[in-house]
C-alpha positions as CSV (number, residue, x, y, z in Angstrom):
1,M,25.4,26.3,46.4
2,V,28.3,24.8,44.7
3,L,27.9,21.8,44.0
4,N,30.7,19.0,43.5
5,A,31.3,16.9,40.2
6,G,29.7,14.2,41.0
7,E,26.2,16.5,41.8
8,F,26.8,18.1,38.7
9,I,27.1,15.4,36.5
10,M,23.9,13.3,38.4
11,K,22.1,16.9,37.8
12,T,22.5,17.0,34.1
13,L,21.5,14.0,33.3
14,K,18.9,14.0,34.9
15,F,17.9,17.1,32.9
16,I,18.7,15.5,29.7
17,F,16.4,12.7,30.9
18,S,13.3,14.8,31.4
19,L,14.0,16.9,28.8
20,S,14.0,13.7,26.2
21,L,10.6,13.0,28.1
22,V,9.3,16.2,26.8
23,L,10.5,15.6,23.3
24,L,9.0,12.7,23.1
25,Y,5.6,13.3,24.2
26,T,5.6,16.6,22.3
27,T,6.5,14.1,19.1
28,V,4.1,11.7,19.9
29,L,1.2,14.5,20.6
30,F,1.9,16.4,17.5
31,A,2.5,13.2,15.3
32,E,1.4,15.1,11.8
33,Q,-1.7,13.6,10.8
34,V,-1.8,13.0,6.3
35,G,-5.6,11.7,6.1
36,T,-8.7,10.0,7.7
37,L,-9.6,6.5,7.5
38,T,-13.7,5.5,7.5
39,I,-14.6,1.8,8.2
40,Q,-17.7,1.0,5.6
41,T,-18.3,-2.8,6.6
42,G,-15.5,-5.3,8.5
43,L,-12.7,-5.0,10.7
44,L,-9.6,-2.9,10.5
45,K,-6.1,-4.0,12.4
46,L,-4.2,-0.4,12.7
47,R,-0.6,-0.6,13.7
48,R,1.5,2.4,15.1
49,S,4.8,3.0,17.2
50,Q,4.5,-1.1,17.3
51,M,1.4,-1.0,19.1
52,D,-2.1,-2.6,17.7
53,T,-5.8,-1.3,17.1
54,I,-8.4,-3.2,15.9
55,Y,-11.3,-1.1,14.8
56,T,-15.2,-2.3,14.3
57,D,-17.4,0.6,14.6
58,P,-18.4,1.6,11.2
59,G,-18.3,5.4,10.0
60,I,-15.6,7.3,12.4
61,S,-13.0,8.9,11.6
62,I,-9.6,7.8,12.6
63,P,-7.0,9.6,11.8
64,V,-3.7,8.7,9.4
65,E,0.0,9.2,10.2
66,N,3.3,8.4,8.0
67,G,4.6,5.0,8.9
68,D,0.8,2.9,10.3
69,E,0.2,-0.1,8.7
70,L,-3.0,-1.1,8.1
71,Q,-4.3,-4.9,7.9
72,T,-8.7,-5.6,7.2
73,G,-10.7,-8.3,7.7
74,L,-12.6,-10.7,5.4
75,K,-15.1,-8.5,3.9
76,T,-14.4,-5.4,4.5
77,R,-13.9,-2.3,2.6
78,V,-12.3,0.9,4.4
79,I,-11.6,4.7,2.9
80,I,-8.8,6.5,3.3
81,Q,-8.8,10.1,2.6
82,I,-5.5,12.3,2.1
83,T,-5.5,15.6,3.6
84,D,-3.2,17.8,1.1
85,Q,-3.7,15.8,-2.5
86,S,-6.9,15.0,-1.8
87,D,-7.1,11.2,-2.7
88,T,-9.0,8.3,-2.4
89,I,-7.7,5.1,-1.5
90,E,-10.3,2.6,-0.8
91,L,-9.3,-0.7,0.7
92,F,-10.3,-4.3,-0.3
93,A,-10.6,-7.5,2.5
94,N,-7.3,-9.0,3.0
95,T,-5.3,-6.3,2.4
96,F,-1.8,-5.2,4.2
97,F,-1.0,-1.7,3.4
98,T,1.4,1.2,4.7
99,V,1.9,4.4,4.2
100,T,5.2,5.0,3.6
101,G,5.2,8.7,3.0
102,I,3.5,11.3,2.3
103,S,4.2,15.0,1.9
104,Q,2.4,17.9,0.1
105,E,4.8,17.3,-3.2
106,K,4.3,13.2,-2.8
107,S,2.9,10.3,-1.7
108,E,4.2,6.8,-1.3
109,V,2.6,4.2,0.1
110,A,3.2,0.2,0.1
111,M,0.7,-3.2,-0.7
112,P,2.4,-6.4,-0.3
113,T,-0.6,-8.3,-0.8
114,G,-4.5,-7.6,-1.1
115,K,-7.2,-5.0,-3.3
116,A,-7.5,-1.6,-3.9
117,R,-8.8,1.4,-5.6
118,F,-6.9,4.8,-6.3
119,L,-8.1,8.5,-7.2
120,V,-5.1,10.1,-7.3
121,S,-6.3,14.0,-8.1
122,K,-3.7,15.7,-10.4
123,P,-1.7,18.6,-9.6
124,V,-2.9,22.2,-9.3
125,K,-0.3,23.3,-12.0
126,M,1.2,20.7,-14.8
127,V,4.3,21.4,-15.8
128,K,6.3,19.4,-18.5
129,K,8.0,16.4,-17.4
130,Q,6.7,16.8,-13.8
131,R,7.6,13.4,-11.7
132,R,5.0,11.0,-10.5
133,R,3.7,12.7,-7.2
134,F,1.8,9.2,-6.3
135,R,3.8,6.3,-6.2
136,L,3.0,2.4,-5.3
137,R,4.9,-0.5,-4.4
138,T,3.4,-4.0,-4.2
139,A,5.5,-7.6,-3.2
140,N,6.5,-7.0,-7.1
141,A,5.8,-4.3,-8.8
142,V,6.2,0.2,-8.4
143,I,3.4,1.8,-9.4
144,G,3.6,5.7,-10.7
145,V,1.0,7.9,-11.3
146,K,0.6,11.7,-11.5
147,G,-3.2,12.4,-11.8
148,T,-5.6,8.6,-12.7
149,E,-8.5,6.4,-11.3
150,F,-6.8,2.4,-11.0
151,V,-7.5,-0.5,-8.9
152,V,-4.7,-3.0,-8.3
153,G,-4.8,-6.1,-6.9
154,V,-1.9,-8.2,-5.4
155,L,-2.3,-12.2,-5.3
156,N,0.3,-14.9,-4.8
157,G,3.0,-12.6,-5.5
158,N,1.4,-11.3,-8.8
159,T,0.1,-7.6,-9.3
160,N,-2.4,-6.9,-11.5
161,L,-3.6,-3.4,-13.5
162,L,-6.6,-2.0,-14.1
163,T,-6.4,2.1,-15.5
164,L,-9.9,3.3,-15.5
165,S,-8.6,7.3,-16.3
166,G,-5.4,8.8,-17.1
167,I,-2.5,6.6,-17.5
168,V,-0.4,4.6,-14.9
169,S,3.3,3.4,-15.2
170,L,4.0,-0.6,-14.1
171,A,7.4,-1.7,-13.7
172,S,8.9,-4.8,-11.8
173,L,10.8,-4.3,-8.9
174,S,13.4,-6.1,-10.5
175,A,13.7,-4.9,-14.0
176,P,12.2,-1.5,-13.5
177,D,13.7,0.1,-16.6
178,I,10.9,-2.8,-18.5
179,E,7.9,-0.1,-18.1
180,V,4.7,-0.1,-19.7
181,K,2.1,2.7,-19.7
182,V,-1.1,1.2,-19.2
183,S,-4.3,3.4,-20.2
184,P,-7.7,4.1,-19.3
185,N,-9.4,1.0,-19.8
186,Q,-7.0,-1.5,-20.2
187,A,-4.8,-3.7,-18.0
188,S,-1.3,-5.8,-17.2
189,K,0.1,-8.0,-15.2
190,I,3.4,-8.4,-13.6
191,R,3.6,-12.2,-12.5
192,A,6.4,-13.1,-9.9
193,N,9.6,-11.1,-10.9
194,R,8.9,-10.8,-14.4
195,P,8.6,-7.7,-16.5
196,P,4.9,-6.3,-17.2
197,T,3.1,-7.7,-19.9
198,V,1.5,-5.6,-22.9
199,P,-1.5,-3.4,-21.6
200,V,-5.0,-5.2,-23.2
201,D,-7.8,-3.9,-23.6
202,V,-10.9,-4.6,-21.1
203,P,-14.5,-5.4,-21.8
204,P,-17.0,-2.7,-19.7
205,E,-18.6,-6.0,-17.6
206,I,-15.1,-7.5,-16.5
207,Q,-14.3,-3.9,-15.8
208,Q,-17.3,-3.9,-13.4
209,K,-16.5,-7.4,-12.1
210,I,-12.8,-6.2,-11.4
211,I,-13.9,-2.9,-9.6
212,E,-16.9,-4.6,-7.5
213,S,-15.2,-8.1,-6.4
214,E,-13.9,-8.2,-2.4
215,D,-10.9,-9.8,-4.0
216,S,-8.0,-9.9,-6.9
217,E,-9.5,-13.1,-8.2
218,S,-11.9,-10.8,-10.6
219,F,-8.6,-10.2,-12.7
220,E,-7.9,-13.9,-13.7
221,Q,-11.1,-13.1,-16.5
222,V,-8.5,-11.0,-18.2
223,E,-7.2,-12.0,-21.2
224,F,-3.1,-10.7,-20.3
225,G,-0.9,-10.2,-23.0
226,D,3.2,-11.5,-23.1
227,E,6.0,-10.1,-21.1
228,S,8.6,-10.2,-23.7
229,E,6.4,-8.5,-26.0
230,A,6.8,-5.5,-23.1
231,A,10.6,-6.2,-23.5
232,D,10.4,-5.8,-27.1
233,A,8.4,-2.7,-27.3
234,E,10.6,-1.4,-24.6
235,A,14.0,-2.1,-26.4
236,G,12.2,-0.3,-29.6
237,Q,12.7,2.9,-27.5
238,G,16.3,2.8,-26.4
239,K,15.6,-0.3,-23.3
240,E,17.4,-4.0,-23.9
241,L,16.6,-7.1,-21.9
242,K,18.7,-9.6,-23.0
243,S,17.0,-13.3,-23.0
244,E,19.7,-14.1,-20.0
245,D,18.6,-11.2,-18.1
246,V,14.8,-12.0,-18.1
247,E,16.1,-15.9,-17.1
248,E,18.0,-14.9,-14.0
249,L,15.2,-12.8,-13.0
250,E,12.8,-16.5,-13.9
251,E,15.4,-17.5,-11.1
252,V,15.0,-15.1,-8.4
253,D,14.5,-16.9,-5.1
254,E,10.9,-16.3,-4.1
255,Q,10.7,-17.6,-0.8
256,D,10.5,-14.0,0.7
257,I,7.3,-13.3,-1.3
258,D,5.4,-16.1,-0.5
259,E,6.5,-16.8,3.5
260,L,5.0,-12.2,3.2
261,I,1.8,-14.1,2.1
262,E,1.3,-16.5,4.4
263,E,1.7,-14.1,7.4
264,V,-0.3,-11.8,6.2
265,N,-3.3,-14.6,5.5
266,D,-2.3,-16.1,8.4
267,E,-2.8,-12.8,11.1
268,V,-5.8,-11.6,8.9
269,Q,-7.2,-15.5,10.4
270,Q,-6.0,-14.5,13.8
271,I,-7.7,-11.1,13.6
272,Q,-11.2,-12.7,12.8
273,E,-10.7,-15.2,15.2
274,D,-10.0,-12.7,17.7
275,V,-12.8,-9.9,17.5
276,E,-15.0,-13.6,17.2
277,E,-13.4,-14.2,20.8
278,A,-13.9,-10.8,22.1
279,N,-17.3,-11.2,21.3
280,T,-18.1,-13.8,23.3
281,N,-15.8,-13.7,26.3
282,R,-14.6,-9.5,25.9
283,S,-11.1,-9.8,26.5
284,I,-8.9,-9.6,23.5
285,E,-5.0,-8.9,23.6
286,F,-5.6,-6.2,21.3
287,T,-7.3,-2.6,22.1
288,I,-10.7,-3.1,20.1
289,I,-12.5,0.3,19.4
290,D,-16.0,-0.5,19.0
291,E,-18.2,2.8,20.4
């Protein structure tokens, strides 16, 4: 059978379209799972491929994939287990969390607002000057570790860090060269777009309150140091922050951060209202998983 040019083009386009559907289906079907999560209490909204699903049943195992956006409701605890790295992340209430990119070599996650506890395992083989394989971005900070346990709370555009074991590096997104090392039982803070404060020792009783509290407000009990001292310490190591640079950082427009926090808080409240409505009317715009 001989096809004319028009028929040949049509059949070719149909073949390409069919092949594209097969590839798309295969990609979705075999999307790489990088971990699992379990709801301890409360509810969780998971956004994947622009689709939202709300989980309310505790104890079930939910696959975690790169690109997943997680949002916890009120009085919620969620445990995430990273498969290849054996890392554990505990999310608290009113937290927005994104699995940016996790692989066998490194893990990158983001938490614009909320609170989480991280247990990052050390690599099997430690080498000198090894790159930090775990990185967390918040609304105004970047946190890097090789292997440690720490708690991070992001509230009103400020990032609070408490190190429980190992050493954690903390730097502002606006001034990444000004970095501090936070040792065990120490805490540091980044206010808006300022450099991190000098690490200070935290009494055991305050540490316990920070670990157990539902939100980040317990960090307010810590008497943080002054960020100018942190800048001076870094300058002594060959890094300098000029006074005019600090003034410029203070003038950075914080509207984006404020809008993000407000948006996340509104979404958390909306989720709570949707779930309450679902319990009475059995009707909701999201998918409800409650086995």
